[in-house]
N, C-alpha and C positions, 0 to 999 in steps of 0.2 A: 505493499501499498506505500510506501517510500513513493513521495515522487508524484504519486500519481494525480490527472490533471482531472477534477468534478469542477467543469460550470469554468467560470470564473479566477478560480484559487488552485494553486496547489498544495497536495499533504504531503506535513513531511511529519514522519512515526518514528521513536526514539525506544528505549525500553523504557519502564520505571525505574527510578533511581529513589537510593534514601538521600533524608539529609542530609546525612552527615557526607555524604557521599556525591553531591550537589555540591555544599559547600565548601570541600577539598578546591572542584574543579574552578570555580569564585573563586579562591586564592590563588590558584594559577594564573587563570585567566589577568587573574590583574597584577602579578608579578609578570607576566608577559609585558602585558602595559607597560609595563612601568618602565621594562628592559628597553623599549620601542620609541620611549619620552627619552632613555639618555641611552641615544646610541653614538653620541662621541665619545661618551662613556666605555664603550665596550672597544677589547682589545681587539687578535683574529686568531686569542689560540682558547680554546674548549678544554677541558677535562672530560676524558669517556672511564665514566669509573668500570664493572664488573667485566671486566675482557679477560678469556680464558687465560689463565697461570703461565702454558707456553708457549703463549702468540708471539710472532716472532713483529716487530714494523712493517715489515714488509702488505702483511697481510691484510691488517689492519688499515697502509695510505692506500691499498687498493680498494680497498670496500668504501670508502670515505672520500676519495676520488672523483666520485658521482656526483657529490655534492659541491665542488669547486678545487681547485690549484694547491693542494699540500705544498706549503714551505718547508714545516717540519714534524716528524712524529717522535716524540722519546717519553717507552715505556718506564715506567720507574721500577728497580729489579732490587730483589738484594743480592748478598754475598754471593750464593751457591745459582747464581741467575735463572729463578725464577721471579716473578712478577708478583706486585700488588694486588694487583688486580685493575690498576689504571693508568693511564695515560694521558698525554699533553699534545692536541694536535693544532699546529701553529695553519692557518690560512692562508692567502695571498689576499683576499676580499672578504670586508668585517660579511658584508648581505649571507658568503657562504655558511657563516656560521645560525644565521639567523635560521637559516630550512630544517638543520640539524637540533633546532632547540623548540621548532614549534612539531614535530617528530613525536609525535603519541608514543611508539614503540620500535624497538629499533633490538632486533636480534643478531645475535654472530657469533657462530659455530650450540644455536642455540639454548647461548645465556643473553639475558635481557639486560641493554648496558644503559644506561642514564648519564643524560649530559647536564654540566655546570661550566656559562661563562667566570672568567676570569674579568672583572669589573678595575679601571686602574683606583 
């Protein structure tokens, strides 16, 4: 029934959402609005959390290169070579970061990734 046209109206159908979940979504939208208003404060680096412990930088770079040109990819690793599960991606343009931030879900090797911006 979603996007079904009845007369001059188009129906938009969504699942029922609990109050707590709806408030969480509204808070996320408020955060994104604040980020868009403060574009000048955005750097070109993003933190990716939840990556696999033994993943290589070239794999992450190739996965995220569809969003824009990656200048640098750095995985934080322990002395034994196993990562902490996060990396820093630096893009050429700030707009590439915004497209990633508005993605709801991104999975890499069946692991859900979380994204955070680095502010000045």
